[in-house]
C-alpha positions as CSV (number, residue, x, y, z in Angstrom):
1,X,0.0,-0.3,-0.3
2,X,1.4,3.7,-0.8
3,X,2.3,5.4,2.3
4,X,4.2,8.8,1.0
5,X,2.0,10.8,2.7
6,X,0.3,12.5,-0.9
7,X,-3.4,12.3,-1.1
8,X,-3.5,9.0,-3.7
9,X,-7.3,9.3,-5.0
10,X,-10.7,10.6,-4.1
11,X,-14.3,10.3,-5.2
12,X,-17.9,11.6,-3.6
13,X,-20.9,13.2,-3.9
14,X,-21.0,16.7,-3.1
15,X,-22.5,16.0,0.5
16,X,-19.9,12.9,1.1
17,X,-16.0,13.0,0.4
18,X,-13.8,9.9,0.3
19,X,-10.0,10.5,0.0
20,X,-7.4,7.8,0.6
21,X,-4.0,9.0,2.1
22,X,-1.1,7.0,4.1
23,X,-2.8,3.8,3.7
24,X,-6.3,5.3,5.4
25,X,-9.5,5.9,3.5
26,X,-11.1,9.0,4.9
27,X,-15.1,9.3,4.8
28,X,-16.4,12.9,5.5
29,X,-19.8,13.7,5.9
30,X,-20.1,17.1,4.7
31,X,-23.3,18.6,5.2
32,X,-22.7,21.1,8.4
33,X,-24.8,23.1,7.9
34,X,-27.6,20.2,8.6
35,X,-25.1,18.4,10.9
36,X,-24.4,16.0,8.6
37,X,-27.8,14.9,8.0
38,X,-27.7,12.1,5.4
39,X,-29.7,12.3,2.4
40,X,-30.6,9.1,0.1
41,X,-27.7,10.3,-2.7
42,X,-25.1,10.5,0.9
43,X,-25.9,6.7,2.0
44,X,-25.5,5.4,-1.8
45,X,-22.3,7.2,-2.2
46,X,-20.9,5.8,1.8
47,X,-22.4,2.2,0.8
48,X,-20.3,2.2,-2.5
49,X,-17.1,3.6,-1.2
50,X,-17.2,0.9,1.6
51,X,-17.6,-1.8,-1.4
52,X,-15.1,-0.2,-3.2
53,X,-12.7,0.0,-0.3
54,X,-12.9,-4.0,0.8
55,X,-10.9,-4.7,-2.7
56,X,-8.6,-1.8,-2.8
57,X,-5.0,-2.3,-1.7
58,X,-4.0,1.1,-1.3
59,X,-6.6,1.2,1.8
60,X,-5.2,-0.8,5.4
61,X,-8.2,1.2,7.6
62,X,-11.0,3.4,7.3
63,X,-12.1,6.5,9.1
64,X,-15.2,8.0,9.1
65,X,-15.8,11.7,10.6
66,X,-18.4,14.3,10.1
67,X,-17.6,18.2,8.8
68,X,-18.2,21.1,11.3
69,X,-19.2,20.3,14.8
70,X,-21.7,17.3,14.7
71,X,-20.4,13.9,13.4
72,X,-24.3,13.3,11.7
73,X,-28.0,13.9,12.9
74,X,-29.3,10.9,11.1
75,X,-31.4,10.8,8.4
76,X,-33.2,13.9,6.5
77,X,-36.4,14.4,7.9
78,X,-38.0,16.6,5.3
79,X,-41.4,15.1,4.6
80,X,-41.9,12.6,7.7
81,X,-43.8,14.2,9.8
82,X,-46.7,13.3,10.8
83,X,-49.8,14.8,8.7
84,X,-47.4,15.7,5.9
85,X,-48.0,14.5,2.3
86,X,-44.8,12.3,1.9
87,X,-43.9,8.7,0.8
88,X,-46.0,5.9,1.2
89,X,-45.7,3.3,3.7
90,X,-43.4,1.0,1.7
91,X,-41.3,4.1,0.4
92,X,-40.3,4.9,3.7
93,X,-39.5,0.9,4.6
94,X,-37.8,1.3,1.2
95,X,-35.6,3.9,1.9
96,X,-34.1,1.9,5.0
97,X,-33.7,-1.3,3.0
98,X,-32.7,-0.3,0.1
99,X,-30.5,2.4,1.2
100,X,-29.3,3.6,4.8
101,X,-29.3,-0.1,5.9
102,X,-26.7,-0.8,2.7
103,X,-24.0,0.9,4.8
104,X,-24.6,-1.8,7.6
105,X,-24.4,-4.2,4.8
106,X,-21.5,-2.9,3.1
107,X,-19.6,-2.8,6.6
108,X,-20.5,-6.0,7.6
109,X,-18.9,-7.6,4.4
110,X,-15.7,-5.1,4.8
111,X,-13.1,-7.1,6.7
112,X,-10.7,-4.1,7.2
113,X,-10.8,-2.0,10.0
114,X,-13.1,0.8,10.3
115,X,-13.3,3.9,13.2
116,X,-15.9,6.2,13.6
117,X,-14.1,9.3,14.8
118,X,-17.3,11.1,16.7
119,X,-16.4,14.8,16.6
120,X,-20.1,16.4,17.9
121,X,-23.7,14.9,18.1
122,X,-24.4,11.6,17.0
123,X,-27.6,11.0,17.4
124,X,-30.9,8.6,15.8
125,X,-29.5,7.0,12.8
126,X,-26.0,9.2,13.3
127,X,-25.2,7.2,16.4
128,X,-26.3,3.9,14.7
129,X,-23.6,4.6,11.8
130,X,-21.1,5.2,14.4
131,X,-21.9,1.8,16.6
132,X,-22.2,0.0,13.2
133,X,-18.2,0.9,13.0
134,X,-15.5,-1.3,14.7
135,X,-14.0,1.4,17.0
136,X,-15.3,4.6,18.1
137,X,-12.8,7.3,18.9
138,X,-15.0,10.5,20.5
139,X,-13.6,14.4,21.2
140,X,-14.6,15.6,24.7
141,X,-18.0,17.4,23.5
142,X,-19.0,14.9,21.8
143,X,-22.6,13.4,22.6
144,X,-24.6,10.5,21.7
145,X,-28.1,10.0,21.6
146,X,-30.4,7.1,20.3
147,X,-33.3,9.7,19.8
148,X,-35.4,7.7,18.0
149,X,-38.3,7.3,21.0
150,X,-38.5,11.3,21.9
151,X,-40.0,11.9,18.0
152,X,-41.9,8.4,18.3
153,X,-39.8,6.4,16.1
154,X,-38.2,2.9,16.4
155,X,-34.1,2.6,16.0
156,X,-34.6,2.4,12.7
157,X,-30.5,1.4,11.4
158,X,-29.4,-1.4,14.0
159,X,-29.4,0.4,17.1
160,X,-31.0,-2.4,18.6
161,X,-28.7,-4.5,17.6
162,X,-25.2,-3.2,18.2
163,X,-26.0,-1.3,20.9
164,X,-26.6,-4.2,23.2
165,X,-23.6,-5.9,22.2
166,X,-21.2,-2.8,23.0
167,X,-22.9,-1.8,26.5
168,X,-25.2,-4.7,27.4
169,X,-28.8,-5.3,27.1
170,X,-30.2,-3.1,30.3
171,X,-28.2,-0.7,29.9
172,X,-29.3,-0.3,25.5
173,X,-32.8,-0.6,27.0
174,X,-32.1,2.5,29.3
175,X,-30.5,4.3,26.6
176,X,-32.9,3.5,23.6
177,X,-36.1,4.0,26.0
178,X,-35.2,7.4,27.4
179,X,-33.4,9.0,24.2
180,X,-31.4,10.2,26.9
181,X,-27.6,11.7,26.0
182,X,-24.5,10.4,26.7
183,X,-21.2,12.5,26.9
184,X,-17.9,11.5,25.9
185,X,-16.5,10.0,29.4
186,X,-19.7,8.3,29.7
187,X,-19.9,6.5,26.5
188,X,-15.6,5.5,27.4
189,X,-17.1,4.2,31.1
190,X,-19.6,2.1,29.7
191,X,-17.8,0.6,26.6
192,X,-19.6,2.5,23.9
193,X,-16.1,4.3,23.0
194,X,-12.6,3.2,22.5
195,X,-10.7,6.8,23.3
196,X,-11.6,10.2,24.0
197,X,-9.5,13.1,23.3
198,X,-9.7,16.8,23.0
199,X,-11.5,18.1,20.4
200,X,-8.2,19.6,18.6
201,X,-6.5,16.3,18.9
202,X,-9.1,13.9,17.7
203,X,-8.2,13.5,14.1
204,X,-4.9,13.7,14.2
205,X,-5.1,11.0,16.9
206,X,-7.5,8.8,14.8
207,X,-5.5,8.9,11.8
208,X,-2.3,8.2,13.8
209,X,-4.0,5.1,15.2
210,X,-5.8,4.2,11.7
211,X,-2.3,4.7,10.0
212,X,-0.9,2.4,12.5
213,X,-3.5,0.0,11.8
214,X,-3.0,0.2,7.8
215,X,0.8,-0.6,8.5
216,X,0.3,-3.9,9.5
217,X,0.2,-7.1,7.9
218,X,-3.0,-6.5,5.7
219,X,-4.2,-10.1,4.9
220,X,-3.6,-10.9,8.5
221,X,-5.2,-7.9,10.0
222,X,-8.4,-8.9,7.9
223,X,-8.5,-12.8,9.2
224,X,-8.3,-11.6,12.4
225,X,-11.3,-9.0,12.0
226,X,-13.1,-12.0,10.3
227,X,-12.3,-14.3,13.2
228,X,-13.8,-12.1,16.0
229,X,-17.0,-11.4,14.0
230,X,-17.8,-14.6,13.1
231,X,-16.8,-16.0,17.0
232,X,-19.1,-13.9,18.5
233,X,-21.9,-15.4,16.3
234,X,-20.7,-19.4,16.7
235,X,-20.1,-21.7,19.7
236,X,-16.7,-22.0,21.3
237,X,-15.9,-25.1,19.1
238,X,-16.6,-23.6,15.8
239,X,-14.7,-20.8,16.8
240,X,-11.6,-22.9,17.5
241,X,-12.1,-24.8,14.5
242,X,-12.4,-21.4,12.4
243,X,-8.9,-19.9,14.0
244,X,-6.9,-23.1,13.8
245,X,-7.8,-22.9,10.0
246,X,-6.7,-19.6,10.1
247,X,-3.6,-20.5,11.6
248,X,-2.2,-22.7,9.1
249,X,-2.5,-20.4,6.4
250,X,-1.6,-17.2,7.8
251,X,1.8,-19.7,8.8
252,X,2.7,-20.3,5.0
253,X,2.1,-16.8,4.0
254,X,5.1,-13.8,3.5
255,X,3.4,-11.6,6.0
256,X,4.1,-13.6,9.1
257,X,7.6,-14.3,8.3
258,X,8.1,-10.5,7.6
259,X,6.6,-10.1,11.2
260,X,8.8,-12.8,12.5
261,X,11.8,-11.6,11.3
262,X,11.5,-8.1,12.0
263,X,10.3,-9.2,15.7
264,X,13.2,-11.6,16.4
265,X,15.4,-8.7,14.6
266,X,13.9,-6.0,16.4
267,X,13.2,-3.6,13.2
268,X,10.1,-2.3,11.9
269,X,8.2,-5.0,9.3
270,X,7.9,-3.8,5.6
271,X,4.5,-5.2,3.9
272,X,4.7,-3.2,1.3
273,X,3.5,-5.0,-1.7
274,X,2.5,-7.8,-0.1
């Protein structure tokens, strides 16, 4: 993977930008005037970017963040207020299943680490978009809320799936049924956030961490991620059988040889071209 410090490629609709640099793909939600509430076009592009990153050898890790003072305030709510003429019942369901949920499916299929850099408020589907990432690094000013119940909705983007797995069923029920906000320190305490940084340091620290992951053995990193998520859905015997196969495979790979020799020789490993 090239890591020369230059921008190696970019794409995106106007409200979502994507660029690759130093092995890290960065997805920027870019509607600060709407607290980065996403549109249909944004989530379609978001899912497409993730699908492309899966087979892009330049990309070893992904960072998702928002422009301005918010991570994401959820989906655009225009036309969804009670009594307004708007989408039919089926169209409302299809907006989720055919568009918003495609981001979750693409993330499930992406076996490279993904970090949400939560730089401000993350509400409703915006919080869910952070939950579905592998890790969450948050700014001290960050505040997160499921929020759906406050507007008479159910968690529509996987909150009922991911939140209990991160913080436990009882705490998830509390947050889902109250819509209460969680600040950065509380998010860290309950396991919702991996790390908390001063606002000014969030992106620098997150990118540094992502670049560290991207500099690791790419295929072994991907196998570890697959093993973790597959093991979460299987019994012990199935998990150990899977990992014995992974172990046999990686021991025959050049990445293992380079990592082992670098460790023994007390030098940084070099996985360029692997």
